[in-house]
NUDOGU-67570 format. One record per residue (C-alpha): residue number from 1; z, x, y. Coordinates in steps of 0.05 Angstrom, whole numbers, plus 5000, padded with zeros to 4 digits. Layout:
% NUDOGU-67570
(rec NUM (Z X Y)) ...
//
This chain:
% NUDOGU-67570
(rec 1 (5000 5000 5000)) (rec 2 (5018 5056 5049)) (rec 3 (4952 5091 5036)) (rec 4 (4913 5027 5046)) (rec 5 (4948 5010 5112)) (rec 6 (4935 5080 5139)) (rec 7 (4861 5079 5120)) (rec 8 (4853 5013 5156)) (rec 9 (4877 5048 5220)) (rec 10 (4842 5116 5210)) (rec 11 (4781 5097 5252)) (rec 12 (4821 5075 5313)) (rec 13 (4869 5135 5307)) (rec 14 (4810 5183 5305)) (rec 15 (4778 5150 5365)) (rec 16 (4845 5152 5402)) (rec 17 (4857 5225 5387)) (rec 18 (4786 5243 5408)) (rec 19 (4796 5208 5475)) (rec 20 (4859 5248 5485)) (rec 21 (4832 5315 5463)) (rec 22 (4756 5315 5471)) (rec 23 (4746 5352 5405)) (rec 24 (4730 5326 5335)) (rec 25 (4768 5382 5300)) (rec 26 (4830 5372 5343)) (rec 27 (4826 5297 5333)) (rec 28 (4820 5304 5257)) (rec 29 (4879 5353 5256)) (rec 30 (4921 5304 5297)) (rec 31 (4904 5245 5250)) (rec 32 (4921 5288 5190)) (rec 33 (4988 5304 5221)) (rec 34 (4999 5229 5232)) (rec 35 (4983 5217 5159)) (rec 36 (5034 5268 5135)) (rec 37 (5088 5237 5178)) (rec 38 (5068 5167 5155)) (rec 39 (5074 5188 5082)) (rec 40 (5144 5216 5094)) (rec 41 (5168 5154 5132)) (rec 42 (5206 5098 5098)) (rec 43 (5155 5042 5103)) (rec 44 (5208 4988 5099)) (rec 45 (5236 5010 5167)) (rec 46 (5169 5000 5203)) (rec 47 (5159 4929 5230)) (rec 48 (5095 4945 5269)) (rec 49 (5050 4994 5231)) (rec 50 (4996 4995 5285)) (rec 51 (5046 5009 5341)) (rec 52 (5081 5063 5300)) (rec 53 (5016 5099 5283)) (rec 54 (4988 5096 5354)) (rec 55 (5055 5120 5382)) (rec 56 (5060 5180 5334)) (rec 57 (4987 5198 5345)) (rec 58 (4996 5196 5421)) (rec 59 (5057 5241 5417)) (rec 60 (5020 5292 5375)) (rec 61 (4962 5292 5424)) (rec 62 (5009 5302 5483)) (rec 63 (5033 5367 5451)) (rec 64 (4962 5391 5436)) (rec 65 (4936 5375 5506)) (rec 66 (4980 5428 5538)) (rec 67 (4952 5484 5496)) (rec 68 (4881 5456 5500)) (rec 69 (4883 5460 5575)) (rec 70 (4901 5534 5572)) (rec 71 (4843 5547 5525)) (rec 72 (4794 5512 5572)) (rec 73 (4816 5555 5630)) (rec 74 (4783 5613 5592)) (rec 75 (4720 5573 5575)) (rec 76 (4655 5606 5599)) (rec 77 (4617 5561 5647)) (rec 78 (4623 5486 5657)) (rec 79 (4660 5451 5600)) (rec 80 (4637 5384 5571)) (rec 81 (4673 5344 5517)) (rec 82 (4643 5345 5448)) (rec 83 (4594 5287 5436)) (rec 84 (4629 5229 5400)) (rec 85 (4601 5220 5331)) (rec 86 (4641 5166 5295)) (rec 87 (4660 5185 5224)) (rec 88 (4638 5115 5203)) (rec 89 (4610 5053 5235)) (rec 90 (4669 5013 5265)) (rec 91 (4686 4944 5238)) (rec 92 (4670 4886 5283)) (rec 93 (4742 4867 5297)) (rec 94 (4758 4939 5320)) (rec 95 (4692 4952 5355)) (rec 96 (4718 4959 5425)) (rec 97 (4777 5003 5406)) (rec 98 (4733 5048 5364)) (rec 99 (4674 5050 5412)) (rec 100 (4697 5036 5483)) (rec 101 (4713 5094 5530)) (rec 102 (4680 5148 5487)) (rec 103 (4621 5167 5531)) (rec 104 (4613 5234 5565)) (rec 105 (4626 5206 5634)) (rec 106 (4692 5174 5616)) (rec 107 (4715 5233 5575)) (rec 108 (4699 5281 5632)) (rec 109 (4737 5238 5682)) (rec 110 (4797 5240 5636)) (rec 111 (4797 5316 5643)) (rec 112 (4822 5307 5714)) (rec 113 (4887 5278 5689)) (rec 114 (4952 5309 5669)) (rec 115 (4970 5298 5595)) (rec 116 (5019 5241 5609)) (rec 117 (4969 5208 5656)) (rec 118 (4914 5213 5604)) (rec 119 (4956 5183 5548)) (rec 120 (4982 5127 5592)) (rec 121 (4912 5109 5618)) (rec 122 (4879 5108 5549)) (rec 123 (4935 5066 5519)) (rec 124 (4932 5017 5577)) (rec 125 (4857 5011 5587)) (rec 126 (4831 5016 5516)) (rec 127 (4890 4993 5472)) (rec 128 (4915 4944 5525)) (rec 129 (4987 4967 5519)) (rec 130 (5035 4940 5572)) (rec 131 (5076 4984 5618)) (rec 132 (5139 4967 5580)) (rec 133 (5108 4993 5515)) (rec 134 (5079 5057 5546)) (rec 135 (5142 5076 5584)) (rec 136 (5186 5098 5524)) (rec 137 (5128 5139 5495)) (rec 138 (5120 5181 5558)) (rec 139 (5195 5180 5573)) (rec 140 (5188 5142 5639)) (rec 141 (5210 5075 5666)) (rec 142 (5160 5017 5668)) (rec 143 (5158 5024 5744)) (rec 144 (5143 5099 5738)) (rec 145 (5089 5082 5688)) (rec 146 (5055 5036 5738)) (rec 147 (5056 5092 5789)) (rec 148 (5028 5141 5739)) (rec 149 (4971 5094 5722)) (rec 150 (4956 5082 5796)) (rec 151 (4952 5158 5808)) (rec 152 (4909 5167 5746)) (rec 153 (4858 5116 5768)) (rec 154 (4854 5149 5837)) (rec 155 (4843 5217 5807)) (rec 156 (4783 5191 5767)) (rec 157 (4746 5170 5830)) (rec 158 (4694 5216 5861)) (rec 159 (4722 5245 5926)) (rec 160 (4659 5273 5959)) (rec 161 (4585 5286 5951)) (rec 162 (4601 5354 5920)) (rec 163 (4654 5328 5872)) (rec 164 (4628 5336 5801)) (rec 165 (4668 5276 5775)) (rec 166 (4619 5228 5741)) (rec 167 (4604 5160 5772)) (rec 168 (4660 5114 5749)) (rec 169 (4615 5052 5751)) (rec 170 (4558 5083 5711)) (rec 171 (4535 5054 5645)) (rec 172 (4502 5089 5586)) (rec 173 (4426 5097 5594)) (rec 174 (4385 5061 5542)) (rec 175 (4328 5089 5502)) (rec 176 (4274 5062 5550)) (rec 177 (4304 5097 5610)) (rec 178 (4310 5163 5574)) (rec 179 (4239 5157 5546)) (rec 180 (4214 5148 5617)) (rec 181 (4255 5208 5639)) (rec 182 (4224 5253 5585)) (rec 183 (4154 5228 5600)) (rec 184 (4162 5243 5674)) (rec 185 (4186 5313 5659)) (rec 186 (4132 5326 5607)) (rec 187 (4077 5305 5655)) (rec 188 (4109 5339 5715)) (rec 189 (4109 5272 5751)) (rec 190 (4157 5290 5806)) (rec 191 (4148 5223 5842)) (rec 192 (4166 5184 5780)) (rec 193 (4224 5230 5765)) (rec 194 (4253 5222 5834)) (rec 195 (4248 5146 5826)) (rec 196 (4289 5151 5762)) (rec 197 (4344 5194 5793)) (rec 198 (4398 5166 5838)) (rec 199 (4407 5199 5907)) (rec 200 (4475 5225 5884)) (rec 201 (4454 5246 5813)) (rec 202 (4493 5303 5781)) (rec 203 (4471 5349 5725)) (rec 204 (4529 5372 5681)) (rec 205 (4510 5429 5633)) (rec 206 (4551 5465 5579)) (rec 207 (4528 5529 5545)) (rec 208 (4597 5556 5528)) (rec 209 (4573 5627 5543)) (rec 210 (4530 5623 5479)) (rec 211 (4466 5592 5507)) (rec 212 (4432 5589 5575)) (rec 213 (4459 5533 5619)) (rec 214 (4473 5522 5692)) (rec 215 (4538 5557 5712)) (rec 216 (4557 5499 5757)) (rec 217 (4536 5426 5764)) (rec 218 (4472 5411 5802)) (rec 219 (4473 5357 5856)) (rec 220 (4417 5314 5882)) (rec 221 (4349 5291 5855)) (rec 222 (4310 5350 5885)) (rec 223 (4352 5403 5850)) (rec 224 (4357 5364 5785)) (rec 225 (4283 5348 5781)) (rec 226 (4262 5419 5796)) (rec 227 (4309 5445 5743)) (rec 228 (4283 5400 5687)) (rec 229 (4210 5411 5703)) (rec 230 (4220 5486 5707)) (rec 231 (4257 5488 5640)) (rec 232 (4207 5442 5607)) (rec 233 (4150 5488 5625)) (rec 234 (4184 5545 5588)) (rec 235 (4201 5507 5524)) (rec 236 (4175 5529 5456)) (rec 237 (4111 5495 5433)) (rec 238 (4146 5483 5366)) (rec 239 (4203 5444 5398)) (rec 240 (4205 5370 5381)) (rec 241 (4244 5315 5416)) (rec 242 (4284 5261 5380)) (rec 243 (4326 5202 5404)) (rec 244 (4388 5172 5370)) (rec 245 (4440 5122 5392)) (rec 246 (4512 5137 5374)) (rec 247 (4570 5092 5395)) (rec 248 (4525 5057 5446)) (rec 249 (4503 5123 5478)) (rec 250 (4430 5145 5471)) (rec 251 (4420 5220 5461)) (rec 252 (4357 5261 5469)) (rec 253 (4356 5318 5418)) (rec 254 (4311 5379 5426)) (rec 255 (4299 5408 5357)) (rec 256 (4266 5473 5335)) (rec 257 (4261 5495 5263)) (rec 258 (4308 5438 5243)) (rec 259 (4363 5461 5291)) (rec 260 (4386 5421 5352)) (rec 261 (4381 5468 5411)) (rec 262 (4396 5418 5467)) (rec 263 (4426 5348 5470)) (rec 264 (4422 5304 5531)) (rec 265 (4455 5238 5548)) (rec 266 (4459 5201 5615)) (rec 267 (4490 5144 5653)) (rec 268 (4457 5099 5703)) (rec 269 (4476 5056 5762)) (rec 270 (4432 5002 5792)) (rec 271 (4373 5023 5749)) (rec 272 (4376 5098 5766)) (rec 273 (4404 5157 5728)) (rec 274 (4468 5179 5762)) (rec 275 (4497 5231 5713)) (rec 276 (4462 5276 5663)) (rec 277 (4501 5313 5609)) (rec 278 (4465 5372 5577)) (rec 279 (4496 5405 5516)) (rec 280 (4472 5475 5496)) (rec 281 (4534 5504 5464)) (rec 282 (4512 5513 5391)) (rec 283 (4583 5500 5366)) (rec 284 (4581 5430 5395)) (rec 285 (4508 5418 5377)) (rec 286 (4523 5431 5304)) (rec 287 (4555 5362 5302)) (rec 288 (4486 5330 5307)) (rec 289 (4462 5361 5242)) (rec 290 (4496 5305 5203)) (rec 291 (4457 5250 5239)) (rec 292 (4391 5285 5254)) (rec 293 (4357 5251 5195)) (rec 294 (4370 5184 5228)) (rec 295 (4339 5203 5295)) (rec 296 (4270 5178 5317)) (rec 297 (4219 5228 5342)) (rec 298 (4190 5216 5412)) (rec 299 (4115 5227 5417)) (rec 300 (4099 5273 5474)) 
//
């Protein structure tokens, strides 16, 4: 019975830990730690299994977050969270919990928050926990928790035109928008490309010091369009482009000799692309190898 109950919650715990940590490996380690504590717990003393598991998982993630931040201070270049690849398709009744708030934009905005702010915000916005429930977990009063959530939401807002925080009101670009984006780049159609890009578009790129990428975010349609057209002109003739949708986010995958060399996702606002996320770190791109067979090739 204990095993069955835990497996019913594994998907949501993995998604929760990923939101907290931005890493599949760290999330899996956290969930494994929850499992060990669950097995050693007297099940008869637990009245709310879901609450207990979420509480323990959140506490474990709080501890990990502190060391994770120190590691990211030494990261080469601009850091992006690993793409979210669900271990299995979420069940309908848990769809929002296992799929909402897992995009690159939201995850990158969470990086602005202190560990306690991050845990409180995720539990409140995604799991819909009340202040009275969150307060004991973060060792604060309910009133303090309200203040923490207020500050967290303010931190996630873009403060200026040169602030690299993603657009909070952006939504994931669909396949048609990204197809049009690739076509405009491939044909060097600058006019069409500028139409697709919002005036405040930002390019976020992560190479991890292991692949070429922009050292800092690029701002504005002129810089972003010139960058993509310039890079596209230097691509290998053997490179192929695929598209795949994962957890409601469409990804463009550049593939050469069966290896994903670049992965791109984007968000849009009012019909224009407002944030582009370009992954080139091979350690993170390796995650796509498990789903590449399900991707659809784009004819160029």
